C-alpha positions in Angstrom: 18.4 -3.2 10.0 15.9 -4.4 7.4 14.3 -1.7 5.2 10.5 -1.8 5.4 8.6 -0.6 2.4 5.9 2.0 2.9 4.0 1.1 -0.3 3.7 -2.5 -1.6 1.7 -3.6 -4.6 0.6 -7.2 -5.1 -0.1 -7.6 -8.9 -1.8 -11.0 -8.6 -4.4 -9.7 -6.1 -4.3 -6.1 -7.5 -4.0 -4.7 -4.0 -1.9 -1.7 -3.0 -0.9 -1.5 0.6 0.2 1.7 2.2 1.8 1.4 5.7 1.0 4.4 7.8 2.7 3.5 11.0 4.5 0.6 12.7 2.3 -1.8 14.6 0.3 -4.9 14.2 -3.3 -4.7 12.8 -5.9 -6.2 15.1 -9.0 -4.9 13.4 -10.2 -3.7 10.0 -13.0 -1.7 8.4 -14.1 -2.0 4.8 -15.1 1.3 3.2 -17.6 1.5 0.4 -15.0 2.1 -2.2 -12.9 -1.1 -1.9 -10.6 0.5 0.6 -9.7 -1.3 3.8 -8.4 0.4 6.9 -6.4 -1.7 9.3 -6.2 -0.6 13.0 -3.8 -1.3 15.8 -4.9 -2.0 19.4 -5.3 1.7 20.1 -7.6 2.2 17.1 -5.0 4.0 15.0 -4.7 3.2 11.3 -1.6 1.2 10.6 -2.3 0.2 7.0 -4.5 1.2 4.1 -5.4 -1.4 1.5 -6.7 -0.3 -1.9 -8.3 -3.2 -3.9 -8.4 -2.8 -7.7 -5.3 -0.5 -7.6 -4.3 -1.0 -11.2 -7.9 -0.6 -12.4 -8.0 2.7 -10.5 -4.7 3.9 -12.2 -2.9 4.1 -8.8 0.0 1.9 -9.9 0.8 4.1 -12.9 0.6 7.2 -10.7 3.2 5.7 -8.3 5.5 4.8 -11.2 5.3 8.4 -12.4 6.0 9.6 -8.9 9.2 7.5 -8.8 10.3 9.1 -12.1 9.5 12.6 -10.8 11.5 12.0 -7.6 14.4 10.5 -9.6 14.4 7.3 -7.6 14.1 3.7 -8.6 10.6 2.5 -9.0 11.2 -0.1 -6.4 11.9 2.6 -3.8 8.3 3.9 -4.2 6.4 0.7 -4.9 7.5 -2.9 -4.7 5.6 -5.6 -6.6 5.1 -8.8 -4.6 5.2 -11.8 -6.8 3.3 -14.8 -5.5 
């Protein structure tokens, strides 16, 4: 069974994606603060995208969280190289 990451960071695009639940996104809504909610066919949030994650300091927070939890950084956030 393939492990599916809950949090993925794309450094090239500076987008942090948090997967909330399984399912395919069929609709999305941009919020005023560069956050995008992606919804499934039932209107439930399946992913949250945060644009400008490094600028907001979120990537460093996640790295610190990995250290606090005593897990490899890659278990908390995985960088996707283009």
